[in-house]
FILO-818861 format. One record per atom (N, C-alpha, C): x, y, z; atom name; residue in one letter; residue number from 1. Coordinates in nm, 2 decimals. Atoms other than C-alpha are relative to their C-alpha. Layout:
! residues N
@px->X	py->Y	pz->Z	atom->CA	type->A	seq->NUM
...
//
This chain:
! residues 130
@px->-0.03	py->0.14	pz->0.03	atom->N	type->M	seq->1
@px->-6.74	py->-2.53	pz->4.69	atom->CA	type->M	seq->1
@px->0.10	py->-0.05	pz->0.11	atom->C	type->M	seq->1
@px->-0.09	py->0.04	pz->-0.10	atom->N	type->L	seq->2
@px->-6.45	py->-2.55	pz->4.94	atom->CA	type->L	seq->2
@px->-0.07	py->-0.03	pz->0.14	atom->C	type->L	seq->2
@px->0.07	py->0.02	pz->-0.13	atom->N	type->I	seq->3
@px->-6.69	py->-2.51	pz->5.23	atom->CA	type->I	seq->3
@px->-0.07	py->-0.14	pz->0.00	atom->C	type->I	seq->3
@px->0.07	py->0.13	pz->0.01	atom->N	type->W	seq->4
@px->-6.89	py->-2.82	pz->5.12	atom->CA	type->W	seq->4
@px->0.10	py->-0.11	pz->0.02	atom->C	type->W	seq->4
@px->-0.10	py->0.10	pz->-0.01	atom->N	type->E	seq->5
@px->-6.57	py->-3.02	pz->5.08	atom->CA	type->E	seq->5
@px->0.05	py->-0.02	pz->0.14	atom->C	type->E	seq->5
@px->-0.05	py->0.00	pz->-0.13	atom->N	type->H	seq->6
@px->-6.45	py->-2.92	pz->5.42	atom->CA	type->H	seq->6
@px->-0.10	py->-0.07	pz->0.10	atom->C	type->H	seq->6
@px->0.11	py->0.05	pz->-0.08	atom->N	type->R	seq->7
@px->-6.79	py->-3.01	pz->5.58	atom->CA	type->R	seq->7
@px->-0.01	py->-0.15	pz->-0.02	atom->C	type->R	seq->7
@px->0.01	py->0.14	pz->0.03	atom->N	type->L	seq->8
@px->-6.79	py->-3.35	pz->5.40	atom->CA	type->L	seq->8
@px->0.12	py->-0.07	pz->0.07	atom->C	type->L	seq->8
@px->-0.11	py->0.06	pz->-0.07	atom->N	type->D	seq->9
@px->-6.44	py->-3.42	pz->5.54	atom->CA	type->D	seq->9
@px->-0.03	py->-0.02	pz->0.15	atom->C	type->D	seq->9
@px->0.03	py->0.01	pz->-0.14	atom->N	type->E	seq->10
@px->-6.57	py->-3.36	pz->5.89	atom->CA	type->E	seq->10
@px->-0.10	py->-0.12	pz->0.03	atom->C	type->E	seq->10
@px->0.10	py->0.11	pz->-0.01	atom->N	type->L	seq->11
@px->-6.84	py->-3.63	pz->5.83	atom->CA	type->L	seq->11
@px->0.06	py->-0.13	pz->-0.01	atom->C	type->L	seq->11
@px->-0.07	py->0.13	pz->0.02	atom->N	type->L	seq->12
@px->-6.59	py->-3.90	pz->5.74	atom->CA	type->L	seq->12
@px->0.03	py->-0.05	pz->0.14	atom->C	type->L	seq->12
@px->-0.03	py->0.06	pz->-0.13	atom->N	type->P	seq->13
@px->-6.55	py->-4.14	pz->6.03	atom->CA	type->P	seq->13
@px->0.15	py->0.00	pz->0.03	atom->C	type->P	seq->13
@px->-0.14	py->0.00	pz->-0.04	atom->N	type->K	seq->14
@px->-6.22	py->-4.10	pz->6.22	atom->CA	type->K	seq->14
@px->0.02	py->-0.12	pz->0.09	atom->C	type->K	seq->14
@px->-0.03	py->0.12	pz->-0.08	atom->N	type->K	seq->15
@px->-6.07	py->-4.41	pz->6.37	atom->CA	type->K	seq->15
@px->0.11	py->0.03	pz->0.10	atom->C	type->K	seq->15
@px->-0.09	py->-0.04	pz->-0.10	atom->N	type->R	seq->16
@px->-5.89	py->-4.24	pz->6.64	atom->CA	type->R	seq->16
@px->-0.07	py->0.04	pz->0.13	atom->C	type->R	seq->16
@px->0.05	py->-0.04	pz->-0.13	atom->N	type->I	seq->17
@px->-5.93	py->-4.19	pz->7.01	atom->CA	type->I	seq->17
@px->0.11	py->0.09	pz->0.06	atom->C	type->I	seq->17
@px->-0.10	py->-0.09	pz->-0.05	atom->N	type->S	seq->18
@px->-5.76	py->-3.89	pz->7.16	atom->CA	type->S	seq->18
@px->-0.03	py->0.03	pz->0.15	atom->C	type->S	seq->18
@px->0.01	py->-0.04	pz->-0.14	atom->N	type->L	seq->19
@px->-5.69	py->-3.81	pz->7.52	atom->CA	type->L	seq->19
@px->0.09	py->0.12	pz->0.03	atom->C	type->L	seq->19
@px->-0.07	py->-0.12	pz->-0.03	atom->N	type->S	seq->20
@px->-5.59	py->-3.47	pz->7.64	atom->CA	type->S	seq->20
@px->-0.01	py->0.03	pz->0.15	atom->C	type->S	seq->20
@px->-0.01	py->-0.02	pz->-0.15	atom->N	type->L	seq->21
@px->-5.47	py->-3.41	pz->8.00	atom->CA	type->L	seq->21
@px->0.09	py->0.12	pz->0.03	atom->C	type->L	seq->21
@px->-0.09	py->-0.10	pz->-0.05	atom->N	type->R	seq->22
@px->-5.33	py->-3.12	pz->8.19	atom->CA	type->R	seq->22
@px->0.08	py->-0.07	pz->0.11	atom->C	type->R	seq->22
@px->-0.08	py->0.07	pz->-0.10	atom->N	type->L	seq->23
@px->-5.04	py->-3.27	pz->8.38	atom->CA	type->L	seq->23
@px->0.04	py->0.10	pz->0.11	atom->C	type->L	seq->23
@px->-0.04	py->-0.09	pz->-0.11	atom->N	type->P	seq->24
@px->-4.96	py->-3.13	pz->8.73	atom->CA	type->P	seq->24
@px->0.14	py->0.04	pz->0.00	atom->C	type->P	seq->24
@px->-0.14	py->-0.05	pz->-0.01	atom->N	type->S	seq->25
@px->-4.65	py->-2.92	pz->8.78	atom->CA	type->S	seq->25
@px->0.08	py->-0.07	pz->0.10	atom->C	type->S	seq->25
@px->-0.07	py->0.06	pz->-0.11	atom->N	type->N	seq->26
@px->-4.56	py->-3.11	pz->9.09	atom->CA	type->N	seq->26
@px->0.04	py->-0.15	pz->-0.03	atom->C	type->N	seq->26
@px->-0.04	py->0.14	pz->0.05	atom->N	type->N	seq->27
@px->-4.51	py->-3.44	pz->8.89	atom->CA	type->N	seq->27
@px->-0.08	py->-0.11	pz->0.08	atom->C	type->N	seq->27
@px->0.08	py->0.10	pz->-0.07	atom->N	type->D	seq->28
@px->-4.78	py->-3.62	pz->9.10	atom->CA	type->D	seq->28
@px->-0.11	py->-0.04	pz->-0.10	atom->C	type->D	seq->28
@px->0.10	py->0.05	pz->0.10	atom->N	type->Y	seq->29
@px->-4.97	py->-3.82	pz->8.84	atom->CA	type->Y	seq->29
@px->-0.10	py->-0.10	pz->0.05	atom->C	type->Y	seq->29
@px->0.08	py->0.11	pz->-0.06	atom->N	type->S	seq->30
@px->-5.16	py->-4.04	pz->9.08	atom->CA	type->S	seq->30
@px->-0.15	py->0.03	pz->-0.04	atom->C	type->S	seq->30
@px->0.14	py->-0.03	pz->0.04	atom->N	type->A	seq->31
@px->-5.49	py->-3.86	pz->8.99	atom->CA	type->A	seq->31
@px->-0.03	py->-0.04	pz->-0.15	atom->C	type->A	seq->31
@px->0.02	py->0.02	pz->0.15	atom->N	type->Q	seq->32
@px->-5.44	py->-3.91	pz->8.61	atom->CA	type->Q	seq->32
@px->0.02	py->-0.15	pz->-0.03	atom->C	type->Q	seq->32
@px->-0.04	py->0.14	pz->0.03	atom->N	type->T	seq->33
@px->-5.31	py->-4.27	pz->8.63	atom->CA	type->T	seq->33
@px->-0.12	py->-0.09	pz->-0.03	atom->C	type->T	seq->33
@px->0.12	py->0.09	pz->0.03	atom->N	type->P	seq->34
@px->-5.65	py->-4.45	pz->8.65	atom->CA	type->P	seq->34
@px->-0.06	py->0.04	pz->-0.13	atom->C	type->P	seq->34
@px->0.06	py->-0.05	pz->0.13	atom->N	type->L	seq->35
@px->-5.79	py->-4.24	pz->8.36	atom->CA	type->L	seq->35
@px->0.09	py->-0.05	pz->-0.12	atom->C	type->L	seq->35
@px->-0.09	py->0.04	pz->0.11	atom->N	type->F	seq->36
@px->-5.48	py->-4.31	pz->8.15	atom->CA	type->F	seq->36
@px->0.00	py->-0.15	pz->-0.02	atom->C	type->F	seq->36
@px->0.01	py->0.15	pz->0.01	atom->N	type->H	seq->37
@px->-5.50	py->-4.69	pz->8.22	atom->CA	type->H	seq->37
@px->-0.13	py->-0.04	pz->-0.07	atom->C	type->H	seq->37
@px->0.13	py->0.03	pz->0.06	atom->N	type->A	seq->38
@px->-5.87	py->-4.69	pz->8.13	atom->CA	type->A	seq->38
@px->0.01	py->0.04	pz->-0.15	atom->C	type->A	seq->38
@px->-0.02	py->-0.04	pz->0.13	atom->N	type->F	seq->39
@px->-5.78	py->-4.50	pz->7.81	atom->CA	type->F	seq->39
@px->0.08	py->-0.11	pz->-0.08	atom->C	type->F	seq->39
@px->-0.08	py->0.10	pz->0.07	atom->N	type->L	seq->40
@px->-5.52	py->-4.76	pz->7.72	atom->CA	type->L	seq->40
@px->-0.07	py->-0.13	pz->-0.03	atom->C	type->L	seq->40
@px->0.07	py->0.13	pz->0.01	atom->N	type->R	seq->41
@px->-5.76	py->-5.05	pz->7.77	atom->CA	type->R	seq->41
@px->-0.13	py->0.02	pz->-0.09	atom->C	type->R	seq->41
@px->0.12	py->-0.03	pz->0.08	atom->N	type->L	seq->42
@px->-6.05	py->-4.88	pz->7.57	atom->CA	type->L	seq->42
@px->0.00	py->-0.07	pz->-0.13	atom->C	type->L	seq->42
@px->0.00	py->0.07	pz->0.13	atom->N	type->P	seq->43
@px->-5.94	py->-5.02	pz->7.23	atom->CA	type->P	seq->43
@px->-0.02	py->-0.15	pz->0.02	atom->C	type->P	seq->43
@px->0.02	py->0.14	pz->-0.03	atom->N	type->D	seq->44
@px->-5.92	py->-5.37	pz->7.38	atom->CA	type->D	seq->44
@px->-0.15	py->-0.03	pz->0.03	atom->C	type->D	seq->44
@px->0.14	py->0.01	pz->-0.03	atom->N	type->L	seq->45
@px->-6.27	py->-5.33	pz->7.52	atom->CA	type->L	seq->45
@px->-0.09	py->0.01	pz->-0.12	atom->C	type->L	seq->45
@px->0.08	py->-0.02	pz->0.12	atom->N	type->L	seq->46
@px->-6.41	py->-5.20	pz->7.20	atom->CA	type->L	seq->46
@px->0.01	py->-0.12	pz->-0.09	atom->C	type->L	seq->46
@px->-0.02	py->0.12	pz->0.09	atom->N	type->V	seq->47
@px->-6.26	py->-5.49	pz->7.00	atom->CA	type->V	seq->47
@px->-0.07	py->-0.12	pz->0.06	atom->C	type->V	seq->47
@px->0.06	py->0.12	pz->-0.06	atom->N	type->S	seq->48
@px->-6.39	py->-5.75	pz->7.25	atom->CA	type->S	seq->48
@px->-0.15	py->0.01	pz->0.00	atom->C	type->S	seq->48
@px->0.14	py->-0.01	pz->-0.02	atom->N	type->Q	seq->49
@px->-6.74	py->-5.61	pz->7.29	atom->CA	type->Q	seq->49
@px->-0.07	py->0.03	pz->-0.13	atom->C	type->Q	seq->49
@px->0.07	py->-0.04	pz->0.12	atom->N	type->A	seq->50
@px->-6.82	py->-5.46	pz->6.95	atom->CA	type->A	seq->50
@px->0.02	py->-0.11	pz->-0.11	atom->C	type->A	seq->50
@px->-0.02	py->0.09	pz->0.11	atom->N	type->H	seq->51
@px->-6.86	py->-5.65	pz->6.63	atom->CA	type->H	seq->51
@px->0.07	py->0.07	pz->-0.12	atom->C	type->H	seq->51
@px->-0.07	py->-0.06	pz->0.11	atom->N	type->F	seq->52
@px->-6.59	py->-5.55	pz->6.39	atom->CA	type->F	seq->52
@px->0.03	py->-0.10	pz->-0.11	atom->C	type->F	seq->52
@px->-0.04	py->0.09	pz->0.11	atom->N	type->R	seq->53
@px->-6.49	py->-5.69	pz->6.06	atom->CA	type->R	seq->53
@px->0.13	py->-0.06	pz->0.03	atom->C	type->R	seq->53
@px->-0.13	py->0.06	pz->-0.03	atom->N	type->P	seq->54
@px->-6.20	py->-5.93	pz->6.06	atom->CA	type->P	seq->54
@px->0.12	py->0.09	pz->-0.04	atom->C	type->P	seq->54
@px->-0.11	py->-0.09	pz->0.04	atom->N	type->E	seq->55
@px->-5.98	py->-5.67	pz->5.88	atom->CA	type->E	seq->55
@px->0.03	py->0.10	pz->0.11	atom->C	type->E	seq->55
@px->-0.02	py->-0.10	pz->-0.11	atom->N	type->V	seq->56
@px->-6.03	py->-5.43	pz->6.17	atom->CA	type->V	seq->56
@px->0.07	py->-0.07	pz->0.12	atom->C	type->V	seq->56
@px->-0.07	py->0.08	pz->-0.10	atom->N	type->M	seq->57
@px->-5.93	py->-5.70	pz->6.42	atom->CA	type->M	seq->57
@px->0.15	py->-0.03	pz->-0.03	atom->C	type->M	seq->57
@px->-0.14	py->0.02	pz->0.04	atom->N	type->R	seq->58
@px->-5.62	py->-5.78	pz->6.22	atom->CA	type->R	seq->58
@px->0.08	py->0.13	pz->0.01	atom->C	type->R	seq->58
@px->-0.07	py->-0.13	pz->0.00	atom->N	type->R	seq->59
@px->-5.53	py->-5.41	pz->6.20	atom->CA	type->R	seq->59
@px->0.03	py->0.04	pz->0.15	atom->C	type->R	seq->59
@px->-0.03	py->-0.03	pz->-0.14	atom->N	type->V	seq->60
@px->-5.56	py->-5.37	pz->6.58	atom->CA	type->V	seq->60
@px->0.11	py->-0.08	pz->0.05	atom->C	type->V	seq->60
@px->-0.10	py->0.09	pz->-0.04	atom->N	type->R	seq->61
@px->-5.35	py->-5.67	pz->6.64	atom->CA	type->R	seq->61
@px->0.14	py->0.04	pz->-0.06	atom->C	type->R	seq->61
@px->-0.12	py->-0.04	pz->0.07	atom->N	type->Q	seq->62
@px->-5.09	py->-5.56	pz->6.38	atom->CA	type->Q	seq->62
@px->0.06	py->0.13	pz->0.06	atom->C	type->Q	seq->62
@px->-0.05	py->-0.12	pz->-0.06	atom->N	type->T	seq->63
@px->-5.07	py->-5.21	pz->6.53	atom->CA	type->T	seq->63
@px->0.06	py->-0.02	pz->0.13	atom->C	type->T	seq->63
@px->-0.05	py->0.03	pz->-0.13	atom->N	type->R	seq->64
@px->-5.02	py->-5.35	pz->6.87	atom->CA	type->R	seq->64
@px->0.14	py->-0.07	pz->-0.01	atom->C	type->R	seq->64
@px->-0.13	py->0.07	pz->0.02	atom->N	type->E	seq->65
@px->-4.74	py->-5.58	pz->6.75	atom->CA	type->E	seq->65
@px->0.11	py->0.10	pz->-0.05	atom->C	type->E	seq->65
@px->-0.09	py->-0.10	pz->0.05	atom->N	type->D	seq->66
@px->-4.58	py->-5.29	pz->6.56	atom->CA	type->D	seq->66
@px->0.05	py->0.09	pz->0.11	atom->C	type->D	seq->66
@px->-0.04	py->-0.09	pz->-0.11	atom->N	type->E	seq->67
@px->-4.58	py->-5.07	pz->6.87	atom->CA	type->E	seq->67
@px->0.09	py->-0.08	pz->0.10	atom->C	type->E	seq->67
@px->-0.09	py->0.08	pz->-0.09	atom->N	type->M	seq->68
@px->-4.43	py->-5.36	pz->7.08	atom->CA	type->M	seq->68
@px->0.14	py->-0.01	pz->-0.06	atom->C	type->M	seq->68
@px->-0.13	py->0.01	pz->0.07	atom->N	type->R	seq->69
@px->-4.15	py->-5.40	pz->6.82	atom->CA	type->R	seq->69
@px->0.07	py->0.13	pz->0.02	atom->C	type->R	seq->69
@px->-0.07	py->-0.13	pz->-0.02	atom->N	type->K	seq->70
@px->-4.08	py->-5.02	pz->6.84	atom->CA	type->K	seq->70
@px->0.06	py->0.01	pz->0.14	atom->C	type->K	seq->70
@px->-0.05	py->-0.01	pz->-0.14	atom->N	type->I	seq->71
@px->-4.06	py->-5.03	pz->7.22	atom->CA	type->I	seq->71
@px->0.12	py->-0.09	pz->0.02	atom->C	type->I	seq->71
@px->-0.11	py->0.09	pz->-0.02	atom->N	type->K	seq->72
@px->-3.83	py->-5.33	pz->7.21	atom->CA	type->K	seq->72
@px->0.12	py->0.05	pz->-0.07	atom->C	type->K	seq->72
@px->-0.11	py->-0.05	pz->0.07	atom->N	type->R	seq->73
@px->-3.61	py->-5.17	pz->6.95	atom->CA	type->R	seq->73
@px->0.07	py->0.12	pz->0.08	atom->C	type->R	seq->73
@px->-0.05	py->-0.11	pz->-0.08	atom->N	type->V	seq->74
@px->-3.58	py->-4.85	pz->7.16	atom->CA	type->V	seq->74
@px->0.07	py->-0.05	pz->0.13	atom->C	type->V	seq->74
@px->-0.06	py->0.06	pz->-0.12	atom->N	type->D	seq->75
@px->-3.51	py->-5.06	pz->7.47	atom->CA	type->D	seq->75
@px->0.14	py->-0.07	pz->-0.03	atom->C	type->D	seq->75
@px->-0.13	py->0.06	pz->0.03	atom->N	type->E	seq->76
@px->-3.24	py->-5.26	pz->7.30	atom->CA	type->E	seq->76
@px->0.11	py->0.10	pz->-0.03	atom->C	type->E	seq->76
@px->-0.10	py->-0.11	pz->0.03	atom->N	type->G	seq->77
@px->-3.08	py->-4.94	pz->7.17	atom->CA	type->G	seq->77
@px->0.05	py->0.06	pz->0.13	atom->C	type->G	seq->77
@px->-0.04	py->-0.06	pz->-0.13	atom->N	type->E	seq->78
@px->-3.07	py->-4.80	pz->7.52	atom->CA	type->E	seq->78
@px->0.10	py->-0.10	pz->0.07	atom->C	type->E	seq->78
@px->-0.09	py->0.09	pz->-0.07	atom->N	type->K	seq->79
@px->-2.92	py->-5.12	pz->7.66	atom->CA	type->K	seq->79
@px->0.14	py->-0.01	pz->-0.07	atom->C	type->K	seq->79
@px->-0.12	py->0.01	pz->0.07	atom->N	type->A	seq->80
@px->-2.66	py->-5.13	pz->7.38	atom->CA	type->A	seq->80
@px->0.09	py->0.13	pz->0.03	atom->C	type->A	seq->80
@px->-0.07	py->-0.12	pz->-0.04	atom->N	type->E	seq->81
@px->-2.57	py->-4.77	pz->7.46	atom->CA	type->E	seq->81
@px->0.06	py->-0.01	pz->0.14	atom->C	type->E	seq->81
@px->-0.05	py->0.02	pz->-0.14	atom->N	type->E	seq->82
@px->-2.53	py->-4.85	pz->7.83	atom->CA	type->E	seq->82
@px->0.12	py->-0.09	pz->0.00	atom->C	type->E	seq->82
@px->-0.11	py->0.10	pz->0.01	atom->N	type->R	seq->83
@px->-2.31	py->-5.15	pz->7.74	atom->CA	type->R	seq->83
@px->0.13	py->0.07	pz->-0.06	atom->C	type->R	seq->83
@px->-0.12	py->-0.08	pz->0.06	atom->N	type->K	seq->84
@px->-2.09	py->-4.92	pz->7.52	atom->CA	type->K	seq->84
@px->0.06	py->0.09	pz->0.09	atom->C	type->K	seq->84
@px->-0.05	py->-0.09	pz->-0.10	atom->N	type->L	seq->85
@px->-2.06	py->-4.66	pz->7.79	atom->CA	type->L	seq->85
@px->0.08	py->-0.08	pz->0.11	atom->C	type->L	seq->85
@px->-0.07	py->0.08	pz->-0.10	atom->N	type->E	seq->86
@px->-1.96	py->-4.93	pz->8.04	atom->CA	type->E	seq->86
@px->0.14	py->-0.05	pz->-0.06	atom->C	type->E	seq->86
@px->-0.12	py->0.04	pz->0.07	atom->N	type->Q	seq->87
@px->-1.70	py->-5.07	pz->7.79	atom->CA	type->Q	seq->87
@px->0.10	py->0.12	pz->-0.01	atom->C	type->Q	seq->87
@px->-0.09	py->-0.12	pz->0.01	atom->N	type->D	seq->88
@px->-1.56	py->-4.72	pz->7.73	atom->CA	type->D	seq->88
@px->0.06	py->0.03	pz->0.14	atom->C	type->D	seq->88
@px->-0.04	py->-0.03	pz->-0.14	atom->N	type->K	seq->89
@px->-1.54	py->-4.67	pz->8.11	atom->CA	type->K	seq->89
@px->0.11	py->-0.09	pz->0.04	atom->C	type->K	seq->89
@px->-0.10	py->0.11	pz->-0.03	atom->N	type->K	seq->90
@px->-1.35	py->-5.00	pz->8.15	atom->CA	type->K	seq->90
@px->0.13	py->0.03	pz->-0.07	atom->C	type->K	seq->90
@px->-0.12	py->-0.03	pz->0.08	atom->N	type->K	seq->91
@px->-1.11	py->-4.91	pz->7.87	atom->CA	type->K	seq->91
@px->0.08	py->0.12	pz->0.06	atom->C	type->K	seq->91
@px->-0.07	py->-0.12	pz->-0.05	atom->N	type->K	seq->92
@px->-1.04	py->-4.57	pz->8.02	atom->CA	type->K	seq->92
@px->0.07	py->-0.03	pz->0.13	atom->C	type->K	seq->92
@px->-0.06	py->0.04	pz->-0.13	atom->N	type->E	seq->93
@px->-0.98	py->-4.72	pz->8.37	atom->CA	type->E	seq->93
@px->0.13	py->-0.08	pz->-0.03	atom->C	type->E	seq->93
@px->-0.12	py->0.09	pz->0.03	atom->N	type->E	seq->94
@px->-0.74	py->-4.98	pz->8.21	atom->CA	type->E	seq->94
@px->0.11	py->0.09	pz->-0.05	atom->C	type->E	seq->94
@px->-0.10	py->-0.09	pz->0.06	atom->N	type->R	seq->95
@px->-0.56	py->-4.70	pz->8.02	atom->CA	type->R	seq->95
@px->0.07	py->0.08	pz->0.12	atom->C	type->R	seq->95
@px->-0.05	py->-0.08	pz->-0.11	atom->N	type->E	seq->96
@px->-0.52	py->-4.49	pz->8.34	atom->CA	type->E	seq->96
@px->0.09	py->-0.09	pz->0.09	atom->C	type->E	seq->96
@px->-0.08	py->0.09	pz->-0.08	atom->N	type->R	seq->97
@px->-0.40	py->-4.80	pz->8.53	atom->CA	type->R	seq->97
@px->0.14	py->-0.02	pz->-0.06	atom->C	type->R	seq->97
@px->-0.13	py->0.02	pz->0.08	atom->N	type->K	seq->98
@px->-0.13	py->-4.86	pz->8.26	atom->CA	type->K	seq->98
@px->0.09	py->0.12	pz->0.02	atom->C	type->K	seq->98
@px->-0.08	py->-0.12	pz->0.00	atom->N	type->L	seq->99
@px->-0.02	py->-4.50	pz->8.26	atom->CA	type->L	seq->99
@px->0.06	py->0.02	pz->0.14	atom->C	type->L	seq->99
@px->-0.06	py->-0.02	pz->-0.14	atom->N	type->K	seq->100
@px->0.02	py->-4.49	pz->8.64	atom->CA	type->K	seq->100
@px->0.12	py->-0.08	pz->0.03	atom->C	type->K	seq->100
@px->-0.11	py->0.09	pz->-0.02	atom->N	type->G	seq->101
@px->0.26	py->-4.78	pz->8.63	atom->CA	type->G	seq->101
@px->0.12	py->0.03	pz->-0.08	atom->C	type->G	seq->101
@px->-0.12	py->-0.04	pz->0.09	atom->N	type->L	seq->102
@px->0.49	py->-4.62	pz->8.37	atom->CA	type->L	seq->102
@px->0.07	py->0.12	pz->0.05	atom->C	type->L	seq->102
@px->-0.08	py->-0.12	pz->-0.03	atom->N	type->G	seq->103
@px->0.77	py->-4.38	pz->8.41	atom->CA	type->G	seq->103
@px->-0.03	py->0.11	pz->-0.10	atom->C	type->G	seq->103
@px->0.03	py->-0.12	pz->0.08	atom->N	type->A	seq->104
@px->0.77	py->-4.03	pz->8.25	atom->CA	type->A	seq->104
@px->0.03	py->-0.03	pz->-0.15	atom->C	type->A	seq->104
@px->-0.04	py->0.02	pz->0.14	atom->N	type->E	seq->105
@px->0.95	py->-4.14	pz->7.93	atom->CA	type->E	seq->105
@px->-0.09	py->-0.11	pz->-0.06	atom->C	type->E	seq->105
@px->0.08	py->0.11	pz->0.05	atom->N	type->E	seq->106
@px->0.75	py->-4.46	pz->7.90	atom->CA	type->E	seq->106
@px->-0.15	py->0.05	pz->-0.03	atom->C	type->E	seq->106
@px->0.13	py->-0.06	pz->0.02	atom->N	type->Q	seq->107
@px->0.43	py->-4.26	pz->7.94	atom->CA	type->Q	seq->107
@px->-0.01	py->0.08	pz->-0.13	atom->C	type->Q	seq->107
@px->-0.01	py->-0.08	pz->0.12	atom->N	type->R	seq->108
@px->0.54	py->-4.02	pz->7.66	atom->CA	type->R	seq->108
@px->-0.01	py->-0.09	pz->-0.12	atom->C	type->R	seq->108
@px->0.00	py->0.09	pz->0.11	atom->N	type->K	seq->109
@px->0.61	py->-4.32	pz->7.43	atom->CA	type->K	seq->109
@px->-0.14	py->-0.06	pz->-0.02	atom->C	type->K	seq->109
@px->0.13	py->0.06	pz->0.00	atom->N	type->F	seq->110
@px->0.27	py->-4.48	pz->7.52	atom->CA	type->F	seq->110
@px->-0.10	py->0.09	pz->-0.06	atom->C	type->F	seq->110
@px->0.09	py->-0.10	pz->0.06	atom->N	type->L	seq->111
@px->0.08	py->-4.16	pz->7.44	atom->CA	type->L	seq->111
@px->0.03	py->0.03	pz->-0.14	atom->C	type->L	seq->111
@px->-0.04	py->-0.02	pz->0.15	atom->N	type->E	seq->112
@px->0.27	py->-4.12	pz->7.11	atom->CA	type->E	seq->112
@px->-0.06	py->-0.11	pz->-0.08	atom->C	type->E	seq->112
@px->0.06	py->0.11	pz->0.07	atom->N	type->K	seq->113
@px->0.17	py->-4.47	pz->7.01	atom->CA	type->K	seq->113
@px->-0.15	py->0.01	pz->-0.02	atom->C	type->K	seq->113
@px->0.14	py->-0.02	pz->0.00	atom->N	type->E	seq->114
@px->-0.19	py->-4.40	pz->7.10	atom->CA	type->E	seq->114
@px->-0.04	py->0.10	pz->-0.11	atom->C	type->E	seq->114
@px->0.03	py->-0.11	pz->0.10	atom->N	type->R	seq->115
@px->-0.19	py->-4.08	pz->6.88	atom->CA	type->R	seq->115
@px->0.02	py->-0.06	pz->-0.14	atom->C	type->R	seq->115
@px->-0.03	py->0.06	pz->0.13	atom->N	type->E	seq->116
@px->-0.04	py->-4.27	pz->6.59	atom->CA	type->E	seq->116
@px->-0.12	py->-0.10	pz->-0.04	atom->C	type->E	seq->116
@px->0.11	py->0.09	pz->0.03	atom->N	type->K	seq->117
@px->-0.31	py->-4.54	pz->6.62	atom->CA	type->K	seq->117
@px->-0.13	py->0.08	pz->-0.04	atom->C	type->K	seq->117
@px->0.11	py->-0.09	pz->0.03	atom->N	type->E	seq->118
@px->-0.58	py->-4.27	pz->6.62	atom->CA	type->E	seq->118
@px->0.01	py->0.06	pz->-0.13	atom->C	type->E	seq->118
@px->-0.02	py->-0.06	pz->0.13	atom->N	type->Q	seq->119
@px->-0.43	py->-4.10	pz->6.32	atom->CA	type->Q	seq->119
@px->-0.02	py->-0.11	pz->-0.11	atom->C	type->Q	seq->119
@px->0.03	py->0.11	pz->0.10	atom->N	type->R	seq->120
@px->-0.43	py->-4.44	pz->6.13	atom->CA	type->R	seq->120
@px->-0.14	py->-0.03	pz->-0.02	atom->C	type->R	seq->120
@px->0.15	py->0.02	pz->0.01	atom->N	type->K	seq->121
@px->-0.79	py->-4.50	pz->6.22	atom->CA	type->K	seq->121
@px->-0.07	py->0.11	pz->-0.07	atom->C	type->K	seq->121
@px->0.06	py->-0.12	pz->0.07	atom->N	type->A	seq->122
@px->-0.89	py->-4.15	pz->6.11	atom->CA	type->A	seq->122
@px->0.03	py->0.00	pz->-0.15	atom->C	type->A	seq->122
@px->-0.04	py->0.01	pz->0.15	atom->N	type->G	seq->123
@px->-0.70	py->-4.20	pz->5.78	atom->CA	type->G	seq->123
@px->-0.08	py->-0.11	pz->-0.07	atom->C	type->G	seq->123
@px->0.08	py->0.11	pz->0.06	atom->N	type->K	seq->124
@px->-0.88	py->-4.53	pz->5.72	atom->CA	type->K	seq->124
@px->-0.15	py->0.04	pz->-0.02	atom->C	type->K	seq->124
@px->0.14	py->-0.04	pz->0.01	atom->N	type->R	seq->125
@px->-1.22	py->-4.37	pz->5.79	atom->CA	type->R	seq->125
@px->-0.02	py->0.10	pz->-0.12	atom->C	type->R	seq->125
@px->0.01	py->-0.09	pz->0.11	atom->N	type->R	seq->126
@px->-1.15	py->-4.09	pz->5.54	atom->CA	type->R	seq->126
@px->0.01	py->-0.07	pz->-0.13	atom->C	type->R	seq->126
@px->-0.02	py->0.07	pz->0.13	atom->N	type->T	seq->127
@px->-1.04	py->-4.33	pz->5.26	atom->CA	type->T	seq->127
@px->-0.13	py->-0.08	pz->-0.02	atom->C	type->T	seq->127
@px->0.12	py->0.08	pz->0.02	atom->N	type->M	seq->128
@px->-1.35	py->-4.55	pz->5.32	atom->CA	type->M	seq->128
@px->-0.12	py->0.09	pz->-0.03	atom->C	type->M	seq->128
@px->0.11	py->-0.09	pz->0.03	atom->N	type->R	seq->129
@px->-1.59	py->-4.25	pz->5.31	atom->CA	type->R	seq->129
@px->0.01	py->0.06	pz->-0.14	atom->C	type->R	seq->129
@px->-0.03	py->-0.07	pz->0.13	atom->N	type->G	seq->130
@px->-1.43	py->-4.08	pz->5.01	atom->CA	type->G	seq->130
@px->0.00	py->-0.09	pz->-0.11	atom->C	type->G	seq->130
//
């Protein structure tokens, strides 16, 4: 009985297109690029040339929009991370600049105040989580 069910599952139409490539070890993808571009355009060609139900057309459009949103979200996340790294770098440079201008005793006081601020922040985080 399992054999028949398995064979019936194979007969169900699959709405997927798969591409399998062996990528070169030298990172020269020039030979694969045209095939990859053609593969990306295949769903558009199928939708424009074939006669699909309106639900299929909506699904293709919706899938494309979903993927575009995902790409934008990842891109925005990367940009936000870059901005944060840049801000951290500026803060660190400002801190170093301040410390250079201070004498030994003033530096010790400055570092002590920084430590106290960090401890207060850590304490607030613990109370907020708990």
